[in-house]
C-alpha positions as CSV (number, residue, x, y, z in Angstrom):
1,M,14.2,-36.9,-36.8
2,E,14.8,-37.8,-32.9
3,E,12.7,-39.6,-30.6
4,E,12.6,-40.5,-26.8
5,E,10.5,-42.7,-25.5
6,I,8.7,-43.9,-22.6
7,G,10.1,-46.7,-20.7
8,K,7.4,-49.2,-19.3
9,Q,9.9,-49.4,-15.6
10,P,11.9,-46.6,-15.5
11,K,13.6,-46.7,-11.8
12,P,11.5,-44.3,-9.0
13,R,13.5,-41.4,-8.2
14,S,11.6,-40.1,-5.8
15,K,8.3,-40.4,-3.6
16,K,7.1,-37.1,-5.6
17,D,7.6,-39.2,-8.9
18,V,4.6,-40.2,-11.2
19,A,3.0,-43.5,-12.1
20,S,5.7,-45.7,-13.0
21,G,6.1,-45.2,-16.9
22,R,5.3,-42.0,-17.1
23,L,9.4,-40.4,-17.2
24,I,11.9,-41.1,-19.9
25,D,14.4,-43.5,-19.7
26,T,16.0,-44.0,-22.9
27,Y,16.4,-41.3,-25.3
28,A,17.2,-42.7,-29.2
29,A,17.9,-40.7,-32.8
30,Q,17.2,-41.7,-35.9
31,C,19.9,-42.0,-38.5
32,E,19.0,-39.6,-41.6
33,A,20.6,-41.8,-43.7
34,C,19.7,-45.2,-43.1
35,H,16.9,-44.3,-40.2
36,K,18.3,-46.7,-37.7
37,W,17.7,-45.9,-34.0
38,R,20.9,-45.2,-32.0
39,V,20.4,-45.3,-28.1
40,I,21.8,-41.7,-26.7
41,D,23.7,-42.3,-23.5
42,N,22.4,-40.1,-21.8
43,Q,19.9,-36.7,-21.6
44,E,22.5,-34.1,-22.2
45,E,23.7,-35.9,-24.9
46,Y,20.2,-36.1,-26.9
47,E,19.8,-32.8,-26.1
48,D,22.9,-31.6,-27.4
49,I,22.1,-33.7,-30.6
50,R,18.6,-32.3,-31.0
51,S,19.2,-28.6,-31.0
52,K,21.6,-29.1,-33.8
53,M,19.7,-31.7,-35.3
54,L,17.9,-29.3,-38.4
55,E,21.7,-27.6,-39.4
56,D,23.3,-30.9,-38.7
57,P,21.0,-33.9,-38.9
58,F,22.4,-37.2,-36.7
59,K,24.1,-40.3,-38.7
60,C,25.2,-43.4,-37.2
61,E,28.8,-42.0,-37.8
62,K,28.4,-39.5,-35.0
63,K,28.4,-42.4,-32.8
64,Q,32.0,-44.1,-32.2
65,G,32.2,-47.4,-33.8
66,L,29.3,-47.0,-35.3
67,S,27.9,-46.8,-39.1
68,C,25.2,-47.6,-41.1
69,E,26.2,-51.3,-41.5
70,V,25.6,-52.2,-37.6
71,A,22.2,-53.5,-36.8
72,A,19.5,-50.7,-35.1
73,D,20.1,-50.0,-31.0
74,I,16.5,-50.2,-30.5
75,D,13.5,-50.9,-32.7
76,Y,10.2,-48.6,-33.0
77,D,7.6,-50.6,-31.9
78,S,4.5,-51.2,-29.1
79,T,7.0,-53.2,-26.5
80,R,7.3,-49.2,-25.0
81,T,5.4,-46.0,-25.5
82,W,7.4,-43.4,-27.8
83,V,7.2,-40.1,-28.0
84,I,8.9,-37.6,-31.1
85,D,10.5,-34.3,-30.0
86,K,11.0,-31.5,-32.2
87,P,14.3,-31.2,-33.7
88,G,15.9,-28.0,-32.7
89,V,14.7,-27.6,-29.5
90,P,17.2,-26.2,-27.2
91,K,19.7,-27.8,-24.9
92,T,18.5,-27.0,-21.0
93,P,20.6,-23.9,-19.7
94,T,23.8,-25.5,-17.6
95,G,22.3,-26.6,-13.7
96,F,18.9,-26.9,-14.8
97,K,17.3,-30.2,-15.6
98,R,14.4,-30.2,-18.2
99,S,11.5,-33.1,-16.9
100,L,9.6,-34.9,-19.4
101,V,6.5,-36.6,-17.8
102,L,3.5,-38.2,-19.2
103,R,0.0,-37.7,-18.4
104,K,-1.9,-40.7,-16.8
105,D,-4.5,-40.4,-19.6
106,Y,-1.5,-41.0,-22.3
107,S,-2.7,-37.6,-23.9
108,K,0.5,-35.6,-23.9
109,M,3.5,-34.8,-21.9
110,D,4.0,-31.8,-19.8
111,T,7.2,-29.9,-19.5
112,Y,8.9,-28.4,-16.2
113,Y,12.2,-27.1,-15.8
114,I,14.2,-28.4,-12.6
115,T,16.2,-25.4,-11.0
116,P,20.1,-26.1,-9.4
117,T,18.1,-25.4,-5.9
118,G,15.7,-28.3,-7.3
119,K,12.9,-25.8,-7.4
120,K,10.2,-27.2,-10.1
121,L,9.4,-24.7,-12.5
122,R,6.0,-24.9,-14.6
123,S,5.9,-22.0,-16.7
124,R,8.1,-19.2,-18.2
125,N,6.9,-16.4,-16.1
126,E,7.9,-19.3,-12.6
127,I,11.1,-19.0,-14.7
128,A,11.7,-15.5,-14.8
129,S,11.1,-14.6,-11.6
130,F,13.0,-17.7,-10.7
131,V,15.9,-15.7,-12.2
132,E,15.5,-12.6,-11.1
133,A,15.1,-13.4,-7.4
134,N,18.6,-15.8,-8.0
135,P,21.1,-13.3,-9.5
136,E,23.8,-16.6,-10.2
137,F,21.4,-17.4,-12.5
138,K,21.2,-14.2,-14.3
139,N,23.1,-15.7,-17.4
140,A,20.8,-18.4,-18.3
141,P,19.3,-17.9,-21.6
142,L,15.1,-17.3,-20.8
143,G,15.1,-18.3,-24.4
144,D,17.0,-21.6,-23.7
145,F,13.5,-22.6,-21.5
146,N,11.7,-24.5,-23.7
147,F,7.9,-25.9,-22.9
148,T,7.6,-27.5,-26.1
149,V,6.8,-31.4,-25.6
150,P,6.9,-34.2,-27.6
151,K,3.9,-36.1,-29.6
152,V,3.1,-38.6,-28.0
153,M,3.5,-41.8,-30.6
154,E,-0.6,-43.3,-30.6
155,D,0.9,-46.6,-32.2
156,T,2.9,-47.2,-29.5
157,L,0.5,-46.8,-26.9
158,P,-0.3,-49.8,-24.6
159,P,-3.2,-51.7,-26.2
160,D,-5.8,-50.7,-22.9
161,A,-4.6,-47.0,-22.5
162,K,-7.1,-44.0,-22.2
163,I,-5.9,-41.3,-24.6
164,G,-8.0,-38.1,-23.0
165,S,-9.7,-35.8,-25.3
166,P,-9.5,-32.3,-25.6
167,N,-13.7,-31.8,-24.2
168,G,-11.9,-34.0,-21.5
169,T,-13.4,-37.5,-21.6
170,T,-11.4,-40.4,-22.8
171,T,-11.2,-42.8,-25.4
172,A,-9.7,-46.0,-25.5
173,T,-6.9,-46.9,-28.6
174,T,-7.0,-49.9,-30.6
């Protein structure tokens, strides 16, 4: 199982960013053998691990200089909001960036793809239109654009978080 976590104070990336704490600032994977959490250096490395998780589960030994004997890099606790990403989600095509944003009501995350030209794409139809209009990206496999979102782990939400419910109202978590 792999997870991404939402930090409390990520560095702002632009004026258009959502509220602080709603963007992923740390990537982590859990060792299949010892269940310790290991921080993954960057999004690209994390996506590589996640895309191969079903056929090649993550183990501590995959990170140079680590073994199951070494203390965990990070603990699963409520000092930050964690989200579980589904194993097997394909790597983002070269030149594009997959962006995940936690909604203000903590109900779920939204997935976007940022093109090499900086345009934000919100759906498969937008991606298909972009690729059709920009033939230099025709080799980007459309199946690798995956809008599956990680599950927000309610047991790690801030105590004052209000989670959106399906009918549009919000409820406080305990």
